[in-house]
C-alpha positions in Angstrom: 10.6 -4.8 -6.7 9.7 -2.1 -4.1 6.1 -2.5 -2.9 4.5 0.0 -0.5 1.2 -0.8 1.3 -0.7 1.8 3.3 -2.9 0.1 5.8 -2.1 -3.1 7.7 -5.5 -4.5 8.1 -6.3 -8.1 7.3 -5.9 -7.7 3.5 -3.0 -5.3 3.8 -1.1 -7.7 6.0 -1.9 -10.7 3.7 -0.7 -8.7 0.7 2.5 -7.7 2.6 3.2 -11.3 3.5 2.6 -12.5 -0.1 4.8 -9.9 -1.7 7.5 -10.5 0.9 7.5 -14.2 0.1 7.8 -13.4 -3.6 11.0 -11.5 -2.9 9.7 -7.9 -3.0 11.1 -5.1 -0.8 8.0 -4.4 1.2 7.2 -1.3 3.2 3.9 -1.3 5.1 2.5 1.7 7.0 -0.3 2.0 9.5 -1.3 4.5 12.2 -1.8 1.8 14.8 1.3 -0.2 15.9 -0.9 -3.1 17.0 -1.9 -3.6 13.3 1.5 -5.0 12.7 0.6 -8.0 14.9 -1.2 -9.3 11.8 2.1 -9.7 10.0 3.7 -13.2 10.2 6.9 -13.7 12.2 8.6 -14.6 9.0 8.0 -11.1 7.5 11.3 -9.5 6.4 9.9 -6.2 5.2 9.6 -2.9 7.1 6.6 -2.0 9.2 6.3 1.8 9.8 3.9 3.6 12.1 2.9 6.7 10.2 0.3 8.5 8.1 0.2 7.2 4.6 -1.4 10.4 3.4 1.5 12.6 4.4 3.9 13.1 1.5 6.9 13.8 3.8 6.3 10.7 5.8 6.0 8.6 2.7 9.3 10.0 1.4 11.1 9.4 4.7 9.7 5.9 4.7 11.3 5.2 1.3 8.2 5.1 -0.8 9.6 7.1 -3.7 9.7 5.4 -7.1 7.8 2.3 -5.7 7.1 -0.3 -8.3 3.7 -1.1 -6.6 1.8 1.2 -4.3 -1.4 -0.1 -2.7 -3.7 2.0 -0.4 -5.7 -0.3 1.7 -7.0 1.7 4.7 -10.7 1.7 5.7 -11.3 5.2 4.4 -11.9 5.8 0.7 -10.7 9.4 1.0 -7.4 8.4 2.7 -6.8 5.8 0.0 -7.5 8.2 -2.8 -5.2 10.8 -1.3 -2.4 8.3 -0.7 -2.7 7.0 -4.2 -2.7 10.4 -5.7 0.5 11.3 -3.7 2.1 8.1 -4.8 1.2 8.6 -8.5 1.8 12.3 -8.9 4.5 13.2 -6.3 6.4 10.0 -5.6 6.7 8.5 -9.0 5.0 5.1 -8.2 4.7 3.0 -11.3 1.6 1.0 -10.5 -1.0 2.4 -8.0 -4.1 0.7 -6.6 -6.6 2.3 -4.1 -9.3 0.4 -2.3 -12.5 2.4 -2.8 -15.6 0.8 -1.4 -18.1 3.1 -3.1 -18.7 1.7 -6.6 -19.6 5.1 -8.1 -16.5 6.7 -6.7 -14.4 3.8 -7.8 -15.5 4.3 -11.4 -14.9 8.1 -11.1 -11.4 7.7 -9.8 -10.5 5.0 -12.4 -11.5 7.6 -15.0 -9.0 10.0 -13.3 -6.2 7.5 -13.6 -6.2 5.5 -10.3 -6.8 1.8 -10.4 -9.6 1.1 -7.9 -10.2 -2.0 -5.9 -13.9 -2.1 -5.1 -14.7 -4.4 -2.2 -18.4 -3.8 -2.7 -18.4 -5.1 -6.2 -16.2 -8.1 -5.3 -18.4 -9.1 -2.3 -21.7 -8.6 -4.2 -20.6 -10.8 -7.0 -19.3 -13.5 -4.6 -22.7 -13.7 -2.9 -24.5 -13.7 -6.3 -22.3 -16.5 -7.6 -22.7 -18.6 -4.4 -26.5 -18.3 -4.6 -26.5 -19.0 -8.4 -27.7 -15.5 -9.3 -26.3 -13.5 -12.2 -23.2 -11.4 -11.6 -23.6 -7.7 -11.3 -21.4 -7.0 -14.3 -19.3 -4.6 -12.2 -15.6 -5.4 -12.0 -13.7 -5.8 -8.7 -10.6 -3.9 -9.9 -11.2 -1.1 -12.2 -8.1 -0.3 -14.3 -7.2 3.4 -14.8 -8.9 4.7 -17.9 -8.0 8.3 -17.9 -5.5 10.7 -16.2 -5.8 13.2 -13.4 -4.9 16.8 -14.5 -1.3 17.2 -13.6 -0.7 13.5 -13.0 0.6 10.8 -15.2 -1.5 7.8 -16.5 -0.1 4.5 -15.3 -0.8 1.4 -17.3 -1.5 -1.5 -15.0 -1.3 -3.9 -17.9 2.4 -3.0 -18.4 4.9 -5.6 -17.4 6.3 -5.0 -14.0 9.5 -6.8 -14.8 11.2 -9.7 -13.0 10.9 -10.2 -9.3 14.0 -8.9 -7.5 15.3 -10.9 -4.5 17.5 -9.0 -2.1 19.0 -9.6 1.3 17.2 -7.3 3.7 17.6 -6.7 7.4 15.4 -8.4 9.9 11.8 -7.1 10.2 11.5 -3.9 12.2 8.8 -1.6 13.4 9.6 2.0 13.0 7.8 5.3 13.6 7.3 7.6 10.8 5.4 10.2 12.8 6.8 13.7 12.4 9.2 14.7 15.1 9.8 11.2 16.5 13.1 9.6 16.6 16.5 11.3 16.6 16.5 14.6 14.7 13.2 14.0 13.0 14.4 10.8 11.4 12.5 7.5 11.4 13.3 5.5 14.5 13.2 1.8 14.5 13.1 -1.0 16.9 14.0 -4.7 16.3 11.4 -7.4 17.0 13.1 -7.9 20.4 12.4 -4.3 21.3 16.0 -3.2 21.2 16.5 0.4 19.9 18.2 0.5 16.6 18.5 4.2 15.9 17.3 5.7 12.7 15.5 3.4 10.3 17.9 1.7 7.9 20.6 1.4 10.5 19.3 -1.9 12.0 
């Protein structure tokens, strides 16, 4: 399965590692190269420096037709934009956006984007720890509607069996426009050796 994650923060890195261990083809993007330091040395996926809200960069990174697309940056707006691009322009099958604002999370779920709401998850965790009643708000809101012009993606649908494939060693690449040779993604191996365009490692 192809899994694309935008945002290599603590949670994004943890998810990338988990999916990688499960045999997924993992592509993770972040604007900050140091963010990839959070990935374990055993990570076999692809780490790309680039803007996950730029359709061209996502296409060049190989995000088209992803089985799973998760937007995990710190910005609700960036996550929504990346999720909409994945869903409507790139043909992603299952899309999740982290949206911290509970009201906006519900609104975007109504527009067909599954929303991970950290606020709801943390509030209920504290309430549970203190023996207080849960808020009744869910941590992941499934898509309940569709965005005009976009397809509704059913998160409950089976994603199929895990696919294990031999992949090249982990690499860090730049997906920023104009970098690399002829506007292609450029990659370096973990040892820092130049490997030319991404995919030629």
